[in-house]
N, C-alpha and C positions, 0 to 999 in steps of 0.2 A: 283503533281497530279497523282493519280493512274489511269493508262490506261491499256487496255487489253494487249498492247505490253509489258508494264512493267511486268505485272503478267506472261505473256508467257515466257519472258526471265528469270525471277526468277525461274519458274517451270522447264524450260529447264536445267538451271544450277543445280537445286536440283536433277533432274533425273540423270544427268551426274555424280554428286557427289556420288550418291548411286551406280551407275553401274561401272564407270571407274575411278572416282576420278577427281579432278580439278587441273589445273596448278596454279601456284602462281598468275598469272594475272587474271585467272578466279575467284579465291578466293577473290581477291581484288574487282573485278567487282560485285560479289555476295554480298559482304558486302556493297558496294555502293548502290546497288539496294534495299537491305533490309532497309537501312537508308532512302532512298527516299520513300519507301513504308510506313514505320512507320511514317514518317513526314506527309505524305498525310493522313494516317489513323487518326492520332491525330488531324489534322486540320479539317477533316470531323466530327469527334466526337465532337470537340469543337463547331463547327457550329451548330450541332444538339442540343447540350446542351444549347447553347446560346438562342435557340428558344423555349426551354421548358418553359412553363408557368403553374404555379400552379393555378388551377381554383377553387378548393374547398378544403380549409384547414380543417383538423380535429379539433374538439373542444378541447380546452386545458384541461378542466375538465369534465370528463364523470360522469354522475350521477350514483350512486351506486345502 
């Protein structure tokens, strides 16, 4: 699940990476957090798409 805390930690590591660099442990943690974020994003997107319903289909043969 994507939480504000998860995003805050990802952003903090990204800022540190740009400014001072990350330790090996921080790089591992950053990778773990990214995987968690992507899994949550994919799950949310799948749930959204599962609820999509086509209401009005286009006609198959348009008159000329």
